[in-house]
PDB file of N, CA, C and O in Angstrom:
ATOM      1  N   MET A   1       0.844  -1.176   0.000  1.00  0.00           N
ATOM      2  CA  MET A   1       0.000   0.000   0.000  1.00  0.00           C
ATOM      3  C   MET A   1       0.896   1.248   0.000  1.00  0.00           C
ATOM      4  O   MET A   1       1.873   1.319   0.747  1.00  0.00           O
ATOM      5  N   ALA A   2       0.558   2.213  -0.833  1.00  0.00           N
ATOM      6  CA  ALA A   2       1.348   3.438  -0.929  1.00  0.00           C
ATOM      7  C   ALA A   2       1.131   4.309   0.309  1.00  0.00           C
ATOM      8  O   ALA A   2       0.047   4.344   0.891  1.00  0.00           O
ATOM      9  N   GLU A   3       2.190   5.003   0.685  1.00  0.00           N
ATOM     10  CA  GLU A   3       2.102   5.903   1.836  1.00  0.00           C
ATOM     11  C   GLU A   3       1.173   7.065   1.508  1.00  0.00           C
ATOM     12  O   GLU A   3       1.253   7.643   0.424  1.00  0.00           O
ATOM     13  N   ARG A   4       0.312   7.397   2.423  1.00  0.00           N
ATOM     14  CA  ARG A   4      -0.633   8.493   2.227  1.00  0.00           C
ATOM     15  C   ARG A   4       0.107   9.821   2.320  1.00  0.00           C
ATOM     16  O   ARG A   4       0.839  10.063   3.280  1.00  0.00           O
ATOM     17  N   GLN A   5      -0.084  10.676   1.326  1.00  0.00           N
ATOM     18  CA  GLN A   5       0.546  11.986   1.329  1.00  0.00           C
ATOM     19  C   GLN A   5      -0.512  13.051   1.559  1.00  0.00           C
ATOM     20  O   GLN A   5      -1.577  13.033   0.942  1.00  0.00           O
ATOM     21  N   CYS A   6      -0.204  13.974   2.450  1.00  0.00           N
ATOM     22  CA  CYS A   6      -1.129  15.059   2.772  1.00  0.00           C
ATOM     23  C   CYS A   6      -0.520  16.385   2.352  1.00  0.00           C
ATOM     24  O   CYS A   6       0.695  16.575   2.411  1.00  0.00           O
ATOM     25  N   LEU A   7      -1.378  17.292   1.930  1.00  0.00           N
ATOM     26  CA  LEU A   7      -0.961  18.646   1.602  1.00  0.00           C
ATOM     27  C   LEU A   7      -1.358  19.567   2.757  1.00  0.00           C
ATOM     28  O   LEU A   7      -2.417  19.411   3.365  1.00  0.00           O
ATOM     29  N   ILE A   8      -0.480  20.528   3.040  1.00  0.00           N
ATOM     30  CA  ILE A   8      -0.761  21.478   4.116  1.00  0.00           C
ATOM     31  C   ILE A   8      -0.633  22.901   3.578  1.00  0.00           C
ATOM     32  O   ILE A   8       0.073  23.153   2.601  1.00  0.00           O
ATOM     33  N   SER A   9      -1.324  23.814   4.233  1.00  0.00           N
ATOM     34  CA  SER A   9      -1.362  25.218   3.812  1.00  0.00           C
ATOM     35  C   SER A   9      -0.097  25.961   4.219  1.00  0.00           C
ATOM     36  O   SER A   9       0.726  25.458   4.985  1.00  0.00           O
ATOM     37  N   CYS A  10       0.034  27.163   3.688  1.00  0.00           N
ATOM     38  CA  CYS A  10       1.152  28.036   4.062  1.00  0.00           C
ATOM     39  C   CYS A  10       1.118  28.326   5.560  1.00  0.00           C
ATOM     40  O   CYS A  10       2.164  28.382   6.208  1.00  0.00           O
ATOM     41  N   ARG A  11      -0.074  28.509   6.106  1.00  0.00           N
ATOM     42  CA  ARG A  11      -0.204  28.760   7.547  1.00  0.00           C
ATOM     43  C   ARG A  11       0.344  27.577   8.350  1.00  0.00           C
ATOM     44  O   ARG A  11       1.023  27.775   9.358  1.00  0.00           O
ATOM     45  N   SER A  12       0.055  26.355   7.910  1.00  0.00           N
ATOM     46  CA  SER A  12       0.572  25.168   8.602  1.00  0.00           C
ATOM     47  C   SER A  12       2.088  25.072   8.470  1.00  0.00           C
ATOM     48  O   SER A  12       2.777  24.688   9.415  1.00  0.00           O
ATOM     49  N   VAL A  13       2.606  25.422   7.288  1.00  0.00           N
ATOM     50  CA  VAL A  13       4.056  25.439   7.099  1.00  0.00           C
ATOM     51  C   VAL A  13       4.675  26.455   8.048  1.00  0.00           C
ATOM     52  O   VAL A  13       5.710  26.194   8.660  1.00  0.00           O
ATOM     53  N   SER A  14       4.041  27.604   8.166  1.00  0.00           N
ATOM     54  CA  SER A  14       4.530  28.650   9.058  1.00  0.00           C
ATOM     55  C   SER A  14       4.564  28.170  10.510  1.00  0.00           C
ATOM     56  O   SER A  14       5.535  28.413  11.226  1.00  0.00           O
ATOM     57  N   VAL A  15       3.514  27.497  10.937  1.00  0.00           N
ATOM     58  CA  VAL A  15       3.465  26.987  12.307  1.00  0.00           C
ATOM     59  C   VAL A  15       4.543  25.930  12.529  1.00  0.00           C
ATOM     60  O   VAL A  15       5.210  25.943  13.564  1.00  0.00           O
ATOM     61  N   ARG A  16       4.726  25.017  11.577  1.00  0.00           N
ATOM     62  CA  ARG A  16       5.695  23.927  11.737  1.00  0.00           C
ATOM     63  C   ARG A  16       7.137  24.410  11.688  1.00  0.00           C
ATOM     64  O   ARG A  16       8.003  23.840  12.352  1.00  0.00           O
ATOM     65  N   THR A  17       7.405  25.456  10.910  1.00  0.00           N
ATOM     66  CA  THR A  17       8.785  25.924  10.747  1.00  0.00           C
ATOM     67  C   THR A  17       9.107  27.159  11.578  1.00  0.00           C
ATOM     68  O   THR A  17      10.275  27.518  11.724  1.00  0.00           O
ATOM     69  N   SER A  18       8.096  27.805  12.117  1.00  0.00           N
ATOM     70  CA  SER A  18       8.240  29.083  12.830  1.00  0.00           C
ATOM     71  C   SER A  18       8.774  30.188  11.924  1.00  0.00           C
ATOM     72  O   SER A  18       9.469  31.094  12.383  1.00  0.00           O
ATOM     73  N   LEU A  19       8.450  30.108  10.646  1.00  0.00           N
ATOM     74  CA  LEU A  19       8.850  31.116   9.672  1.00  0.00           C
ATOM     75  C   LEU A  19       7.628  31.916   9.256  1.00  0.00           C
ATOM     76  O   LEU A  19       6.516  31.391   9.213  1.00  0.00           O
ATOM     77  N   SER A  20       7.840  33.187   8.950  1.00  0.00           N
ATOM     78  CA  SER A  20       6.737  34.011   8.455  1.00  0.00           C
ATOM     79  C   SER A  20       6.412  33.624   7.011  1.00  0.00           C
ATOM     80  O   SER A  20       7.194  32.946   6.344  1.00  0.00           O
ATOM     81  N   ARG A  21       5.248  34.066   6.548  1.00  0.00           N
ATOM     82  CA  ARG A  21       4.847  33.790   5.167  1.00  0.00           C
ATOM     83  C   ARG A  21       5.882  34.367   4.193  1.00  0.00           C
ATOM     84  O   ARG A  21       6.252  33.705   3.223  1.00  0.00           O
ATOM     85  N   ALA A  22       6.346  35.588   4.444  1.00  0.00           N
ATOM     86  CA  ALA A  22       7.338  36.222   3.565  1.00  0.00           C
ATOM     87  C   ALA A  22       8.630  35.417   3.518  1.00  0.00           C
ATOM     88  O   ALA A  22       9.218  35.241   2.451  1.00  0.00           O
ATOM     89  N   THR A  23       9.069  34.931   4.666  1.00  0.00           N
ATOM     90  CA  THR A  23      10.304  34.142   4.714  1.00  0.00           C
ATOM     91  C   THR A  23      10.131  32.812   3.984  1.00  0.00           C
ATOM     92  O   THR A  23      11.055  32.345   3.318  1.00  0.00           O
ATOM     93  N   ILE A  24       8.956  32.202   4.107  1.00  0.00           N
ATOM     94  CA  ILE A  24       8.687  30.947   3.389  1.00  0.00           C
ATOM     95  C   ILE A  24       8.844  31.170   1.891  1.00  0.00           C
ATOM     96  O   ILE A  24       9.517  30.392   1.215  1.00  0.00           O
ATOM     97  N   TYR A  25       8.230  32.223   1.370  1.00  0.00           N
ATOM     98  CA  TYR A  25       8.322  32.483  -0.071  1.00  0.00           C
ATOM     99  C   TYR A  25       9.731  32.892  -0.486  1.00  0.00           C
ATOM    100  O   TYR A  25      10.142  32.607  -1.611  1.00  0.00           O
ATOM    101  N   ARG A  26      10.473  33.545   0.385  1.00  0.00           N
ATOM    102  CA  ARG A  26      11.870  33.873   0.086  1.00  0.00           C
ATOM    103  C   ARG A  26      12.698  32.594   0.024  1.00  0.00           C
ATOM    104  O   ARG A  26      13.535  32.434  -0.864  1.00  0.00           O
ATOM    105  N   LYS A  27      12.464  31.687   0.962  1.00  0.00           N
ATOM    106  CA  LYS A  27      13.210  30.431   0.997  1.00  0.00           C
ATOM    107  C   LYS A  27      12.917  29.566  -0.237  1.00  0.00           C
ATOM    108  O   LYS A  27      13.790  28.828  -0.693  1.00  0.00           O
ATOM    109  N   ILE A  28      11.705  29.653  -0.773  1.00  0.00           N
ATOM    110  CA  ILE A  28      11.363  28.889  -1.973  1.00  0.00           C
ATOM    111  C   ILE A  28      12.326  29.229  -3.105  1.00  0.00           C
ATOM    112  O   ILE A  28      12.740  28.346  -3.856  1.00  0.00           O
ATOM    113  N   THR A  29      12.685  30.508  -3.229  1.00  0.00           N
ATOM    114  CA  THR A  29      13.564  30.930  -4.320  1.00  0.00           C
ATOM    115  C   THR A  29      15.049  30.885  -3.968  1.00  0.00           C
ATOM    116  O   THR A  29      15.892  30.761  -4.857  1.00  0.00           O
ATOM    117  N   GLN A  30      15.377  30.986  -2.667  1.00  0.00           N
ATOM    118  CA  GLN A  30      16.782  31.109  -2.286  1.00  0.00           C
ATOM    119  C   GLN A  30      17.382  29.887  -1.607  1.00  0.00           C
ATOM    120  O   GLN A  30      18.605  29.754  -1.567  1.00  0.00           O
ATOM    121  N   ASP A  31      16.564  28.999  -1.078  1.00  0.00           N
ATOM    122  CA  ASP A  31      17.068  27.829  -0.350  1.00  0.00           C
ATOM    123  C   ASP A  31      16.682  26.564  -1.108  1.00  0.00           C
ATOM    124  O   ASP A  31      15.520  26.158  -1.081  1.00  0.00           O
ATOM    125  N   PRO A  32      17.645  25.936  -1.786  1.00  0.00           N
ATOM    126  CA  PRO A  32      17.315  24.741  -2.589  1.00  0.00           C
ATOM    127  C   PRO A  32      16.817  23.565  -1.752  1.00  0.00           C
ATOM    128  O   PRO A  32      16.218  22.640  -2.301  1.00  0.00           O
ATOM    129  N   GLU A  33      17.046  23.577  -0.448  1.00  0.00           N
ATOM    130  CA  GLU A  33      16.590  22.483   0.410  1.00  0.00           C
ATOM    131  C   GLU A  33      15.164  22.690   0.928  1.00  0.00           C
ATOM    132  O   GLU A  33      14.546  21.756   1.439  1.00  0.00           O
ATOM    133  N   PHE A  34      14.646  23.912   0.795  1.00  0.00           N
ATOM    134  CA  PHE A  34      13.305  24.180   1.304  1.00  0.00           C
ATOM    135  C   PHE A  34      12.272  23.538   0.383  1.00  0.00           C
ATOM    136  O   PHE A  34      12.397  23.631  -0.838  1.00  0.00           O
ATOM    137  N   PRO A  35      11.256  22.889   0.947  1.00  0.00           N
ATOM    138  CA  PRO A  35      10.247  22.216   0.117  1.00  0.00           C
ATOM    139  C   PRO A  35       9.541  23.175  -0.838  1.00  0.00           C
ATOM    140  O   PRO A  35       9.210  24.301  -0.467  1.00  0.00           O
ATOM    141  N   LYS A  36       9.315  22.724  -2.057  1.00  0.00           N
ATOM    142  CA  LYS A  36       8.621  23.525  -3.057  1.00  0.00           C
ATOM    143  C   LYS A  36       7.112  23.315  -2.920  1.00  0.00           C
ATOM    144  O   LYS A  36       6.661  22.217  -2.594  1.00  0.00           O
ATOM    145  N   PRO A  37       6.339  24.367  -3.169  1.00  0.00           N
ATOM    146  CA  PRO A  37       4.887  24.230  -3.079  1.00  0.00           C
ATOM    147  C   PRO A  37       4.317  23.465  -4.274  1.00  0.00           C
ATOM    148  O   PRO A  37       4.923  23.390  -5.343  1.00  0.00           O
ATOM    149  N   VAL A  38       3.144  22.907  -4.053  1.00  0.00           N
ATOM    150  CA  VAL A  38       2.399  22.201  -5.094  1.00  0.00           C
ATOM    151  C   VAL A  38       1.262  23.125  -5.539  1.00  0.00           C
ATOM    152  O   VAL A  38       0.422  23.496  -4.720  1.00  0.00           O
ATOM    153  N   PRO A  39       1.220  23.506  -6.832  1.00  0.00           N
ATOM    154  CA  PRO A  39       0.129  24.370  -7.280  1.00  0.00           C
ATOM    155  C   PRO A  39      -1.203  23.613  -7.261  1.00  0.00           C
ATOM    156  O   PRO A  39      -1.289  22.477  -7.727  1.00  0.00           O
ATOM    157  N   LEU A  40      -2.238  24.258  -6.716  1.00  0.00           N
ATOM    158  CA  LEU A  40      -3.560  23.638  -6.646  1.00  0.00           C
ATOM    159  C   LEU A  40      -4.539  24.298  -7.607  1.00  0.00           C
ATOM    160  O   LEU A  40      -5.361  23.624  -8.228  1.00  0.00           O
ATOM    161  N   SER A  41      -4.450  25.605  -7.724  1.00  0.00           N
ATOM    162  CA  SER A  41      -5.297  26.356  -8.651  1.00  0.00           C
ATOM    163  C   SER A  41      -4.558  27.637  -9.002  1.00  0.00           C
ATOM    164  O   SER A  41      -3.361  27.749  -8.737  1.00  0.00           O
ATOM    165  N   GLY A  42      -5.235  28.586  -9.581  1.00  0.00           N
ATOM    166  CA  GLY A  42      -4.598  29.824 -10.032  1.00  0.00           C
ATOM    167  C   GLY A  42      -3.672  30.474  -9.025  1.00  0.00           C
ATOM    168  O   GLY A  42      -2.527  30.789  -9.348  1.00  0.00           O
ATOM    169  N   ARG A  43      -4.152  30.679  -7.808  1.00  0.00           N
ATOM    170  CA  ARG A  43      -3.338  31.361  -6.803  1.00  0.00           C
ATOM    171  C   ARG A  43      -3.139  30.540  -5.537  1.00  0.00           C
ATOM    172  O   ARG A  43      -2.552  31.026  -4.571  1.00  0.00           O
ATOM    173  N   ARG A  44      -3.614  29.325  -5.531  1.00  0.00           N
ATOM    174  CA  ARG A  44      -3.554  28.496  -4.317  1.00  0.00           C
ATOM    175  C   ARG A  44      -2.458  27.452  -4.445  1.00  0.00           C
ATOM    176  O   ARG A  44      -2.370  26.746  -5.450  1.00  0.00           O
ATOM    177  N   VAL A  45      -1.615  27.361  -3.405  1.00  0.00           N
ATOM    178  CA  VAL A  45      -0.577  26.339  -3.350  1.00  0.00           C
ATOM    179  C   VAL A  45      -0.633  25.655  -1.993  1.00  0.00           C
ATOM    180  O   VAL A  45      -1.239  26.166  -1.051  1.00  0.00           O
ATOM    181  N   ALA A  46      -0.003  24.510  -1.905  1.00  0.00           N
ATOM    182  CA  ALA A  46       0.111  23.783  -0.646  1.00  0.00           C
ATOM    183  C   ALA A  46       1.454  23.066  -0.657  1.00  0.00           C
ATOM    184  O   ALA A  46       2.125  23.008  -1.688  1.00  0.00           O
ATOM    185  N   TRP A  47       1.840  22.528   0.478  1.00  0.00           N
ATOM    186  CA  TRP A  47       3.101  21.818   0.602  1.00  0.00           C
ATOM    187  C   TRP A  47       2.837  20.378   1.011  1.00  0.00           C
ATOM    188  O   TRP A  47       1.852  20.081   1.688  1.00  0.00           O
ATOM    189  N   VAL A  48       3.732  19.484   0.589  1.00  0.00           N
ATOM    190  CA  VAL A  48       3.633  18.085   0.999  1.00  0.00           C
ATOM    191  C   VAL A  48       4.083  18.014   2.456  1.00  0.00           C
ATOM    192  O   VAL A  48       5.206  18.394   2.788  1.00  0.00           O
ATOM    193  N   GLU A  49       3.208  17.530   3.309  1.00  0.00           N
ATOM    194  CA  GLU A  49       3.449  17.504   4.751  1.00  0.00           C
ATOM    195  C   GLU A  49       4.756  16.792   5.098  1.00  0.00           C
ATOM    196  O   GLU A  49       5.532  17.287   5.916  1.00  0.00           O
ATOM    197  N   ALA A  50       5.002  15.645   4.488  1.00  0.00           N
ATOM    198  CA  ALA A  50       6.207  14.860   4.792  1.00  0.00           C
ATOM    199  C   ALA A  50       7.481  15.618   4.410  1.00  0.00           C
ATOM    200  O   ALA A  50       8.502  15.490   5.086  1.00  0.00           O
ATOM    201  N   GLU A  51       7.430  16.406   3.331  1.00  0.00           N
ATOM    202  CA  GLU A  51       8.605  17.183   2.920  1.00  0.00           C
ATOM    203  C   GLU A  51       8.908  18.301   3.923  1.00  0.00           C
ATOM    204  O   GLU A  51      10.069  18.568   4.229  1.00  0.00           O
ATOM    205  N   VAL A  52       7.868  18.943   4.423  1.00  0.00           N
ATOM    206  CA  VAL A  52       8.052  20.001   5.424  1.00  0.00           C
ATOM    207  C   VAL A  52       8.606  19.398   6.714  1.00  0.00           C
ATOM    208  O   VAL A  52       9.530  19.944   7.316  1.00  0.00           O
ATOM    209  N   ASP A  53       8.037  18.272   7.130  1.00  0.00           N
ATOM    210  CA  ASP A  53       8.520  17.608   8.345  1.00  0.00           C
ATOM    211  C   ASP A  53       9.979  17.169   8.190  1.00  0.00           C
ATOM    212  O   ASP A  53      10.761  17.268   9.136  1.00  0.00           O
ATOM    213  N   ALA A  54      10.345  16.684   7.001  1.00  0.00           N
ATOM    214  CA  ALA A  54      11.729  16.272   6.751  1.00  0.00           C
ATOM    215  C   ALA A  54      12.673  17.479   6.797  1.00  0.00           C
ATOM    216  O   ALA A  54      13.786  17.379   7.313  1.00  0.00           O
ATOM    217  N   TYR A  55      12.228  18.616   6.260  1.00  0.00           N
ATOM    218  CA  TYR A  55      13.036  19.838   6.298  1.00  0.00           C
ATOM    219  C   TYR A  55      13.290  20.261   7.749  1.00  0.00           C
ATOM    220  O   TYR A  55      14.418  20.592   8.113  1.00  0.00           O
ATOM    221  N   VAL A  56      12.248  20.250   8.565  1.00  0.00           N
ATOM    222  CA  VAL A  56      12.385  20.629   9.967  1.00  0.00           C
ATOM    223  C   VAL A  56      13.338  19.662  10.681  1.00  0.00           C
ATOM    224  O   VAL A  56      14.204  20.092  11.444  1.00  0.00           O
ATOM    225  N   ALA A  57      13.177  18.372  10.436  1.00  0.00           N
ATOM    226  CA  ALA A  57      14.054  17.381  11.068  1.00  0.00           C
ATOM    227  C   ALA A  57      15.508  17.588  10.659  1.00  0.00           C
ATOM    228  O   ALA A  57      16.419  17.436  11.474  1.00  0.00           O
ATOM    229  N   LYS A  58      15.719  17.935   9.391  1.00  0.00           N
ATOM    230  CA  LYS A  58      17.086  18.171   8.912  1.00  0.00           C
ATOM    231  C   LYS A  58      17.690  19.406   9.578  1.00  0.00           C
ATOM    232  O   LYS A  58      18.873  19.412   9.918  1.00  0.00           O
ATOM    233  N   ARG A  59      16.885  20.445   9.764  1.00  0.00           N
ATOM    234  CA  ARG A  59      17.376  21.649  10.444  1.00  0.00           C
ATOM    235  C   ARG A  59      17.731  21.347  11.902  1.00  0.00           C
ATOM    236  O   ARG A  59      18.733  21.839  12.419  1.00  0.00           O
ATOM    237  N   ILE A  60      16.904  20.538  12.556  1.00  0.00           N
ATOM    238  CA  ILE A  60      17.193  20.153  13.940  1.00  0.00           C
ATOM    239  C   ILE A  60      18.479  19.345  14.001  1.00  0.00           C
ATOM    240  O   ILE A  60      19.310  19.565  14.882  1.00  0.00           O
ATOM    241  N   ALA A  61      18.647  18.412  13.074  1.00  0.00           N
ATOM    242  CA  ALA A  61      19.866  17.594  13.040  1.00  0.00           C
ATOM    243  C   ALA A  61      21.096  18.460  12.783  1.00  0.00           C
ATOM    244  O   ALA A  61      22.150  18.226  13.374  1.00  0.00           O
ATOM    245  N   ALA A  62      20.970  19.459  11.906  1.00  0.00           N
ATOM    246  CA  ALA A  62      22.095  20.362  11.620  1.00  0.00           C
ATOM    247  C   ALA A  62      22.465  21.166  12.860  1.00  0.00           C
ATOM    248  O   ALA A  62      23.643  21.426  13.104  1.00  0.00           O
ATOM    249  N   ARG A  63      21.477  21.554  13.634  1.00  0.00           N
ATOM    250  CA  ARG A  63      21.743  22.285  14.870  1.00  0.00           C
ATOM    251  C   ARG A  63      22.516  21.414  15.844  1.00  0.00           C
ATOM    252  O   ARG A  63      23.469  21.868  16.477  1.00  0.00           O
ATOM    253  N   THR A  64      22.104  20.168  15.960  1.00  0.00           N
ATOM    254  CA  THR A  64      22.759  19.239  16.872  1.00  0.00           C
ATOM    255  C   THR A  64      24.206  19.019  16.470  1.00  0.00           C
ATOM    256  O   THR A  64      25.088  18.993  17.328  1.00  0.00           O
ATOM    257  N   VAL A  65      24.466  18.860  15.171  1.00  0.00           N
ATOM    258  CA  VAL A  65      25.831  18.647  14.688  1.00  0.00           C
ATOM    259  C   VAL A  65      26.673  19.889  14.907  1.00  0.00           C
ATOM    260  O   VAL A  65      27.801  19.787  15.390  1.00  0.00           O
ATOM    261  N   SER A  66      26.148  21.068  14.560  1.00  0.00           N
ATOM    262  CA  SER A  66      26.950  22.288  14.691  1.00  0.00           C
ATOM    263  C   SER A  66      27.191  22.656  16.147  1.00  0.00           C
ATOM    264  O   SER A  66      28.220  23.250  16.467  1.00  0.00           O
ATOM    265  N   SER A  67      26.272  22.319  17.026  1.00  0.00           N
ATOM    266  CA  SER A  67      26.481  22.673  18.433  1.00  0.00           C
ATOM    267  C   SER A  67      27.482  21.743  19.103  1.00  0.00           C
ATOM    268  O   SER A  67      28.070  22.111  20.120  1.00  0.00           O
ATOM    269  N   THR A  68      27.689  20.556  18.563  1.00  0.00           N
ATOM    270  CA  THR A  68      28.653  19.643  19.164  1.00  0.00           C
ATOM    271  C   THR A  68      30.040  19.775  18.554  1.00  0.00           C
ATOM    272  O   THR A  68      31.004  19.245  19.107  1.00  0.00           O
ATOM    273  N   THR A  69      30.164  20.466  17.432  1.00  0.00           N
ATOM    274  CA  THR A  69      31.477  20.580  16.799  1.00  0.00           C
ATOM    275  C   THR A  69      32.422  21.486  17.568  1.00  0.00           C
ATOM    276  O   THR A  69      33.633  21.269  17.555  1.00  0.00           O
ATOM    277  N   ASP A  70      31.885  22.502  18.239  1.00  0.00           N
ATOM    278  CA  ASP A  70      32.771  23.373  19.007  1.00  0.00           C
ATOM    279  C   ASP A  70      32.572  23.208  20.511  1.00  0.00           C
ATOM    280  O   ASP A  70      33.116  23.984  21.297  1.00  0.00           O
ATOM    281  N   GLY A  71      31.801  22.210  20.913  1.00  0.00           N
ATOM    282  CA  GLY A  71      31.647  21.890  22.321  1.00  0.00           C
ATOM    283  C   GLY A  71      30.670  22.756  23.088  1.00  0.00           C
ATOM    284  O   GLY A  71      30.542  22.607  24.303  1.00  0.00           O
ATOM    285  N   ARG A  72      29.975  23.661  22.409  1.00  0.00           N
ATOM    286  CA  ARG A  72      28.985  24.493  23.080  1.00  0.00           C
ATOM    287  C   ARG A  72      27.866  24.814  22.103  1.00  0.00           C
ATOM    288  O   ARG A  72      28.023  24.688  20.888  1.00  0.00           O
ATOM    289  N   ALA A  73      26.760  25.223  22.644  1.00  0.00           N
ATOM    290  CA  ALA A  73      25.616  25.572  21.801  1.00  0.00           C
ATOM    291  C   ALA A  73      25.902  26.881  21.078  1.00  0.00           C
ATOM    292  O   ALA A  73      26.576  27.763  21.611  1.00  0.00           O
ATOM    293  N   ARG A  74      25.388  26.997  19.868  1.00  0.00           N
ATOM    294  CA  ARG A  74      25.549  28.241  19.114  1.00  0.00           C
ATOM    295  C   ARG A  74      24.739  29.339  19.765  1.00  0.00           C
ATOM    296  O   ARG A  74      23.686  29.082  20.348  1.00  0.00           O
ATOM    297  N   GLY A  75      25.225  30.555  19.668  1.00  0.00           N
ATOM    298  CA  GLY A  75      24.501  31.702  20.175  1.00  0.00           C
ATOM    299  C   GLY A  75      24.727  31.980  21.649  1.00  0.00           C
ATOM    300  O   GLY A  75      24.161  32.933  22.184  1.00  0.00           O
ATOM    301  N   VAL A  76      25.530  31.181  22.312  1.00  0.00           N
ATOM    302  CA  VAL A  76      25.757  31.376  23.741  1.00  0.00           C
ATOM    303  C   VAL A  76      26.476  32.690  23.994  1.00  0.00           C
ATOM    304  O   VAL A  76      26.224  33.344  25.006  1.00  0.00           O
ATOM    305  N   ASP A  77      27.362  33.086  23.097  1.00  0.00           N
ATOM    306  CA  ASP A  77      28.113  34.323  23.283  1.00  0.00           C
ATOM    307  C   ASP A  77      27.186  35.529  23.417  1.00  0.00           C
ATOM    308  O   ASP A  77      27.511  36.477  24.133  1.00  0.00           O
ATOM    309  N   ARG A  78      26.050  35.508  22.748  1.00  0.00           N
ATOM    310  CA  ARG A  78      25.123  36.629  22.841  1.00  0.00           C
ATOM    311  C   ARG A  78      24.500  36.722  24.225  1.00  0.00           C
ATOM    312  O   ARG A  78      24.011  37.782  24.617  1.00  0.00           O
ATOM    313  N   LEU A  79      24.514  35.631  24.959  1.00  0.00           N
ATOM    314  CA  LEU A  79      23.919  35.619  26.289  1.00  0.00           C
ATOM    315  C   LEU A  79      24.922  36.000  27.370  1.00  0.00           C
ATOM    316  O   LEU A  79      24.536  36.309  28.497  1.00  0.00           O
ATOM    317  N   THR A  80      26.194  35.979  27.032  1.00  0.00           N
ATOM    318  CA  THR A  80      27.236  36.311  27.987  1.00  0.00           C
ATOM    319  C   THR A  80      27.327  37.829  28.096  1.00  0.00           C
ATOM    320  O   THR A  80      27.478  38.510  27.082  1.00  0.00           O
ATOM    321  N   PRO A  81      27.240  38.367  29.306  1.00  0.00           N
ATOM    322  CA  PRO A  81      27.317  39.825  29.457  1.00  0.00           C
ATOM    323  C   PRO A  81      28.675  40.353  28.993  1.00  0.00           C
ATOM    324  O   PRO A  81      29.704  39.696  29.154  1.00  0.00           O
ATOM    325  N   ASN A  82      28.651  41.513  28.432  1.00  0.00           N
ATOM    326  CA  ASN A  82      29.870  42.168  27.985  1.00  0.00           C
ATOM    327  C   ASN A  82      30.437  42.940  29.177  1.00  0.00           C
ATOM    328  O   ASN A  82      29.795  43.871  29.661  1.00  0.00           O
ATOM    329  N   PRO A  83      31.640  42.569  29.664  1.00  0.00           N
ATOM    330  CA  PRO A  83      32.189  43.221  30.861  1.00  0.00           C
ATOM    331  C   PRO A  83      32.402  44.711  30.685  1.00  0.00           C
ATOM    332  O   PRO A  83      32.376  45.450  31.670  1.00  0.00           O
ATOM    333  N   SER A  84      32.612  45.178  29.461  1.00  0.00           N
ATOM    334  CA  SER A  84      32.871  46.602  29.259  1.00  0.00           C
ATOM    335  C   SER A  84      31.603  47.447  29.400  1.00  0.00           C
ATOM    336  O   SER A  84      31.689  48.672  29.485  1.00  0.00           O
ATOM    337  N   THR A  85      30.435  46.815  29.426  1.00  0.00           N
ATOM    338  CA  THR A  85      29.196  47.577  29.552  1.00  0.00           C
ATOM    339  C   THR A  85      28.645  47.549  30.976  1.00  0.00           C
ATOM    340  O   THR A  85      27.594  48.132  31.241  1.00  0.00           O
ATOM    341  N   ARG A  86      29.342  46.879  31.892  1.00  0.00           N
ATOM    342  CA  ARG A  86      28.870  46.813  33.279  1.00  0.00           C
ATOM    343  C   ARG A  86      29.022  48.164  33.956  1.00  0.00           C
ATOM    344  O   ARG A  86      29.999  48.879  33.735  1.00  0.00           O
ATOM    345  N   GLU A  87      28.064  48.495  34.765  1.00  0.00           N
ATOM    346  CA  GLU A  87      28.129  49.773  35.486  1.00  0.00           C
ATOM    347  C   GLU A  87      29.254  49.748  36.505  1.00  0.00           C
ATOM    348  O   GLU A  87      29.527  48.713  37.112  1.00  0.00           O
ATOM    349  N   GLY A  88      29.893  50.868  36.690  1.00  0.00           N
ATOM    350  CA  GLY A  88      30.952  50.996  37.683  1.00  0.00           C
ATOM    351  C   GLY A  88      32.287  50.494  37.201  1.00  0.00           C
ATOM    352  O   GLY A  88      33.214  50.358  38.000  1.00  0.00           O
ATOM    353  N   VAL A  89      32.414  50.220  35.942  1.00  0.00           N
ATOM    354  CA  VAL A  89      33.693  49.736  35.409  1.00  0.00           C
ATOM    355  C   VAL A  89      34.408  50.849  34.708  1.00  0.00           C
ATOM    356  O   VAL A  89      35.506  50.647  34.189  1.00  0.00           O
TER     357      VAL A  89
END
């Protein structure tokens, strides 16, 4: 039996990826790994649910790999206070 494929709306893609509608459409043209929409009618498109889920899983896996390569999570430096901005220094 063939695997059932579902189509999801741009709003669902936005919820699953935490990306805005504008960013989704930008990624369609600029990110070759981002899932392409399926045209449904003149102005209506949808995305294959499994492709969106695979994209999210790949991004999570990339985060895990990049955070372990230097022994710390990315973005931690932004959370570390800058000693030169402390009062009384």
